BALOBA-1460 file (C-alpha; in Angstrom, 3 decimals):
// residues 185
<rec num="1" residu="m" x="11.421" y="-3.041" z="-39.779"/>
<rec num="2" residu="e" x="8.503" y="-4.594" z="-36.568"/>
<rec num="3" residu="v" x="6.232" y="-3.421" z="-34.911"/>
<rec num="4" residu="r" x="7.544" y="-2.856" z="-31.688"/>
<rec num="5" residu="t" x="11.026" y="-2.092" z="-33.170"/>
<rec num="6" residu="l" x="8.979" y="1.590" z="-34.409"/>
<rec num="7" residu="q" x="6.938" y="1.551" z="-31.558"/>
<rec num="8" residu="a" x="10.412" y="2.092" z="-29.202"/>
<rec num="9" residu="e" x="11.705" y="4.262" z="-31.174"/>
<rec num="10" residu="k" x="8.739" y="6.439" z="-31.120"/>
<rec num="11" residu="l" x="8.701" y="6.003" z="-27.072"/>
<rec num="12" residu="i" x="12.375" y="6.844" z="-27.136"/>
<rec num="13" residu="r" x="11.831" y="9.801" z="-29.595"/>
<rec num="14" residu="e" x="8.604" y="10.829" z="-27.062"/>
<rec num="15" residu="h" x="10.835" y="10.749" z="-23.799"/>
<rec num="16" residu="m" x="13.923" y="12.833" z="-25.776"/>
<rec num="17" residu="v" x="11.564" y="16.225" z="-26.212"/>
<rec num="18" residu="v" x="10.637" y="16.037" z="-22.480"/>
<rec num="19" residu="a" x="13.953" y="15.462" z="-21.130"/>
<rec num="20" residu="m" x="14.972" y="17.885" z="-23.736"/>
<rec num="21" residu="g" x="12.452" y="20.393" z="-21.581"/>
<rec num="22" residu="a" x="13.805" y="18.666" z="-18.513"/>
<rec num="23" residu="g" x="16.895" y="19.916" z="-18.838"/>
<rec num="24" residu="l" x="15.768" y="24.162" z="-18.676"/>
<rec num="25" residu="v" x="15.003" y="22.967" z="-14.909"/>
<rec num="26" residu="p" x="16.599" y="26.325" z="-13.114"/>
<rec num="27" residu="v" x="17.546" y="24.953" z="-10.127"/>
<rec num="28" residu="p" x="20.876" y="23.338" z="-9.841"/>
<rec num="29" residu="f" x="20.864" y="19.879" z="-10.475"/>
<rec num="30" residu="g" x="17.257" y="19.752" z="-10.448"/>
<rec num="31" residu="d" x="17.097" y="18.875" z="-14.253"/>
<rec num="32" residu="w" x="19.475" y="15.422" z="-13.540"/>
<rec num="33" residu="a" x="16.377" y="14.547" z="-11.079"/>
<rec num="34" residu="t" x="13.686" y="15.388" z="-13.254"/>
<rec num="35" residu="t" x="15.135" y="13.606" z="-16.754"/>
<rec num="36" residu="l" x="16.049" y="11.057" z="-14.314"/>
<rec num="37" residu="a" x="12.499" y="10.230" z="-13.531"/>
<rec num="38" residu="v" x="12.067" y="10.631" z="-17.685"/>
<rec num="39" residu="q" x="14.683" y="7.842" z="-18.169"/>
<rec num="40" residu="l" x="12.747" y="5.699" z="-15.536"/>
<rec num="41" residu="n" x="9.666" y="6.072" z="-16.825"/>
<rec num="42" residu="l" x="11.131" y="5.254" z="-20.719"/>
<rec num="43" residu="v" x="12.897" y="2.100" z="-19.210"/>
<rec num="44" residu="r" x="9.149" y="1.151" z="-17.218"/>
<rec num="45" residu="k" x="7.643" y="1.699" z="-20.863"/>
<rec num="46" residu="l" x="10.214" y="-0.048" z="-22.952"/>
<rec num="47" residu="a" x="10.202" y="-3.149" z="-20.742"/>
<rec num="48" residu="g" x="6.668" y="-3.639" z="-20.679"/>
<rec num="49" residu="l" x="6.641" y="-2.877" z="-24.572"/>
<rec num="50" residu="y" x="8.438" y="-5.984" z="-24.856"/>
<rec num="51" residu="g" x="7.596" y="-8.324" z="-21.474"/>
<rec num="52" residu="v" x="9.842" y="-7.367" z="-18.983"/>
<rec num="53" residu="p" x="9.161" y="-7.723" z="-15.573"/>
<rec num="54" residu="f" x="10.342" y="-4.018" z="-14.523"/>
<rec num="55" residu="f" x="11.553" y="-2.835" z="-10.976"/>
<rec num="56" residu="s" x="12.080" y="0.714" z="-10.012"/>
<rec num="57" residu="g" x="14.669" y="0.157" z="-7.747"/>
<rec num="58" residu="v" x="16.938" y="-1.650" z="-10.158"/>
<rec num="59" residu="a" x="15.870" y="-0.029" z="-12.825"/>
<rec num="60" residu="k" x="16.919" y="3.231" z="-11.447"/>
<rec num="61" residu="g" x="20.259" y="1.787" z="-10.620"/>
<rec num="62" residu="l" x="21.181" y="0.765" z="-13.574"/>
<rec num="63" residu="i" x="20.474" y="3.918" z="-15.503"/>
<rec num="64" residu="a" x="22.149" y="5.817" z="-13.096"/>
<rec num="65" residu="s" x="25.532" y="3.235" z="-13.466"/>
<rec num="66" residu="l" x="24.979" y="4.169" z="-16.596"/>
<rec num="67" residu="v" x="24.433" y="7.775" z="-17.313"/>
<rec num="68" residu="g" x="27.554" y="8.232" z="-14.453"/>
<rec num="69" residu="a" x="29.824" y="6.250" z="-15.461"/>
<rec num="70" residu="t" x="30.468" y="7.102" z="-19.156"/>
<rec num="71" residu="s" x="28.722" y="11.411" z="-19.243"/>
<rec num="72" residu="v" x="30.508" y="12.488" z="-16.327"/>
<rec num="73" residu="r" x="33.984" y="12.358" z="-16.199"/>
<rec num="74" residu="g" x="36.111" y="14.277" z="-14.665"/>
<rec num="75" residu="a" x="36.064" y="17.970" z="-13.380"/>
<rec num="76" residu="a" x="36.220" y="19.418" z="-17.039"/>
<rec num="77" residu="t" x="32.922" y="17.351" z="-17.906"/>
<rec num="78" residu="l" x="31.246" y="19.233" z="-14.529"/>
<rec num="79" residu="i" x="32.377" y="22.548" z="-15.838"/>
<rec num="80" residu="k" x="29.977" y="22.361" z="-18.894"/>
<rec num="81" residu="l" x="27.503" y="21.675" z="-16.054"/>
<rec num="82" residu="l" x="27.669" y="25.337" z="-14.724"/>
<rec num="83" residu="p" x="25.524" y="27.627" z="-15.872"/>
<rec num="84" residu="g" x="27.424" y="30.651" z="-18.329"/>
<rec num="85" residu="v" x="30.796" y="28.231" z="-18.497"/>
<rec num="86" residu="g" x="29.779" y="24.903" z="-20.576"/>
<rec num="87" residu="w" x="27.899" y="27.588" z="-23.623"/>
<rec num="88" residu="v" x="31.389" y="29.484" z="-23.401"/>
<rec num="89" residu="v" x="33.755" y="26.365" z="-24.632"/>
<rec num="90" residu="g" x="31.387" y="24.793" z="-26.977"/>
<rec num="91" residu="g" x="29.690" y="21.732" z="-24.538"/>
<rec num="92" residu="l" x="26.578" y="20.651" z="-24.814"/>
<rec num="93" residu="t" x="23.485" y="22.889" z="-23.036"/>
<rec num="94" residu="a" x="21.540" y="20.850" z="-20.048"/>
<rec num="95" residu="s" x="18.731" y="20.651" z="-22.439"/>
<rec num="96" residu="v" x="21.237" y="19.056" z="-25.053"/>
<rec num="97" residu="l" x="22.514" y="17.142" z="-22.164"/>
<rec num="98" residu="a" x="19.603" y="15.395" z="-21.065"/>
<rec num="99" residu="a" x="17.965" y="14.922" z="-23.909"/>
<rec num="100" residu="a" x="21.047" y="12.969" z="-25.436"/>
<rec num="101" residu="t" x="21.238" y="10.624" z="-22.021"/>
<rec num="102" residu="t" x="18.069" y="9.867" z="-22.440"/>
<rec num="103" residu="y" x="17.831" y="8.831" z="-25.898"/>
<rec num="104" residu="a" x="21.242" y="6.346" z="-25.067"/>
<rec num="105" residu="v" x="19.138" y="5.245" z="-22.323"/>
<rec num="106" residu="g" x="16.928" y="4.423" z="-24.861"/>
<rec num="107" residu="k" x="18.401" y="2.731" z="-27.425"/>
<rec num="108" residu="v" x="20.534" y="0.477" z="-25.137"/>
<rec num="109" residu="f" x="17.501" y="-0.868" z="-23.401"/>
<rec num="110" residu="q" x="15.638" y="-1.269" z="-26.146"/>
<rec num="111" residu="k" x="18.641" y="-3.157" z="-27.651"/>
<rec num="112" residu="h" x="18.800" y="-4.987" z="-24.712"/>
<rec num="113" residu="f" x="15.304" y="-6.159" z="-24.390"/>
<rec num="114" residu="e" x="14.915" y="-7.145" z="-28.048"/>
<rec num="115" residu="a" x="17.685" y="-9.747" z="-27.864"/>
<rec num="116" residu="g" x="15.608" y="-11.183" z="-24.672"/>
<rec num="117" residu="g" x="17.489" y="-9.521" z="-22.012"/>
<rec num="118" residu="t" x="15.446" y="-8.629" z="-18.592"/>
<rec num="119" residu="l" x="16.187" y="-5.844" z="-15.606"/>
<rec num="120" residu="q" x="18.116" y="-8.688" z="-14.088"/>
<rec num="121" residu="n" x="20.913" y="-9.605" z="-16.438"/>
<rec num="122" residu="f" x="21.876" y="-6.409" z="-17.557"/>
<rec num="123" residu="d" x="25.530" y="-6.073" z="-18.199"/>
<rec num="124" residu="v" x="26.186" y="-2.118" z="-17.322"/>
<rec num="125" residu="q" x="29.870" y="-2.438" z="-18.474"/>
<rec num="126" residu="a" x="29.232" y="-4.596" z="-21.666"/>
<rec num="127" residu="a" x="26.224" y="-2.023" z="-22.509"/>
<rec num="128" residu="r" x="29.200" y="1.087" z="-22.353"/>
<rec num="129" residu="k" x="30.250" y="0.989" z="-25.697"/>
<rec num="130" residu="a" x="26.531" y="0.787" z="-27.263"/>
<rec num="131" residu="y" x="25.398" y="3.514" z="-24.684"/>
<rec num="132" residu="e" x="28.125" y="5.777" z="-25.404"/>
<rec num="133" residu="s" x="27.782" y="5.230" z="-29.448"/>
<rec num="134" residu="a" x="23.563" y="5.685" z="-28.919"/>
<rec num="135" residu="f" x="24.670" y="9.363" z="-26.391"/>
<rec num="136" residu="r" x="26.668" y="10.650" z="-29.951"/>
<rec num="137" residu="e" x="23.755" y="9.692" z="-32.043"/>
<rec num="138" residu="g" x="21.495" y="11.291" z="-29.549"/>
<rec num="139" residu="q" x="23.326" y="14.230" z="-28.779"/>
<rec num="140" residu="t" x="23.559" y="15.198" z="-32.969"/>
<rec num="141" residu="l" x="19.289" y="14.651" z="-32.894"/>
<rec num="142" residu="a" x="19.363" y="16.952" z="-30.056"/>
<rec num="143" residu="q" x="21.621" y="19.808" z="-31.363"/>
<rec num="144" residu="e" x="19.647" y="19.753" z="-34.556"/>
<rec num="145" residu="a" x="16.125" y="20.382" z="-33.128"/>
<rec num="146" residu="n" x="17.712" y="22.688" z="-30.326"/>
<rec num="147" residu="p" x="20.428" y="24.345" z="-32.628"/>
<rec num="148" residu="r" x="22.699" y="27.463" z="-30.450"/>
<rec num="149" residu="p" x="23.872" y="30.219" z="-32.480"/>
<rec num="150" residu="t" x="27.661" y="29.884" z="-31.252"/>
<rec num="151" residu="l" x="29.920" y="32.481" z="-30.349"/>
<rec num="152" residu="d" x="32.977" y="33.589" z="-32.324"/>
<rec num="153" residu="p" x="36.198" y="31.834" z="-30.645"/>
<rec num="154" residu="y" x="37.990" y="35.278" z="-29.947"/>
<rec num="155" residu="e" x="34.431" y="36.061" z="-28.256"/>
<rec num="156" residu="r" x="34.289" y="32.614" z="-26.366"/>
<rec num="157" residu="l" x="38.042" y="33.030" z="-25.074"/>
<rec num="158" residu="r" x="37.392" y="36.555" z="-23.609"/>
<rec num="159" residu="k" x="34.004" y="34.589" z="-21.457"/>
<rec num="160" residu="l" x="36.439" y="32.003" z="-20.435"/>
<rec num="161" residu="h" x="39.347" y="34.884" z="-19.755"/>
<rec num="162" residu="e" x="36.174" y="36.123" z="-17.567"/>
<rec num="163" residu="l" x="35.395" y="32.593" z="-15.980"/>
<rec num="164" residu="y" x="39.070" y="32.528" z="-14.625"/>
<rec num="165" residu="q" x="39.562" y="35.775" z="-13.216"/>
<rec num="166" residu="a" x="35.891" y="35.069" z="-11.136"/>
<rec num="167" residu="g" x="37.644" y="32.078" z="-9.844"/>
<rec num="168" residu="v" x="35.240" y="29.677" z="-11.331"/>
<rec num="169" residu="l" x="38.108" y="28.018" z="-12.976"/>
<rec num="170" residu="s" x="41.378" y="26.465" z="-12.308"/>
<rec num="171" residu="a" x="44.239" y="27.639" z="-13.804"/>
<rec num="172" residu="e" x="45.005" y="24.183" z="-15.202"/>
<rec num="173" residu="e" x="41.510" y="23.784" z="-16.225"/>
<rec num="174" residu="y" x="41.314" y="26.945" z="-18.040"/>
<rec num="175" residu="e" x="44.687" y="26.054" z="-19.674"/>
<rec num="176" residu="k" x="42.821" y="23.439" z="-21.192"/>
<rec num="177" residu="l" x="40.121" y="24.990" z="-22.363"/>
<rec num="178" residu="k" x="41.554" y="27.582" z="-23.982"/>
<rec num="179" residu="q" x="43.593" y="25.014" z="-25.876"/>
<rec num="180" residu="s" x="39.990" y="23.540" z="-27.047"/>
<rec num="181" residu="i" x="38.706" y="26.995" z="-28.398"/>
<rec num="182" residu="l" x="42.462" y="27.606" z="-29.859"/>
<rec num="183" residu="s" x="42.507" y="24.646" z="-31.702"/>
<rec num="184" residu="q" x="39.455" y="25.321" z="-33.334"/>
<rec num="185" residu="l" x="41.076" y="29.016" z="-35.034"/>
């Protein structure tokens, strides 16, 4: 493996760890601002490593488009970001989500820069499939690094019902999430 590739891998892993910490920011959506800053720094360092001109505004827009278009899909996914809900339905914790998206951003830009690409010719649509694959890989790596005890399905159902009763979830969301938990029995 080329030295530059090894250096890129190291940068990605280091930023992934920092992003896991960013995911613990207690301010709602404050973790996203911090995670974006970590991802922006990662792309800046990868661009420098590959000799690609870096433009902060362009990179920020590309990262937001890539992550936003593939990681947040509809209200059911946003529900996972609410404190106390995501872990109940078995979703990603904010720290794992931050680490996985950072890993995926890094891998996609690494591949693009290795192929001679620049920020100006980065195609978000073309990168989505690679991003989604890298996201799943990053999710696995992050979960292995940050194991979290899971509640038994009956306890998860009880907590889910409490959230529904409190008005946090709509009837449709409640039923969909309930079916997801029941399918694991």
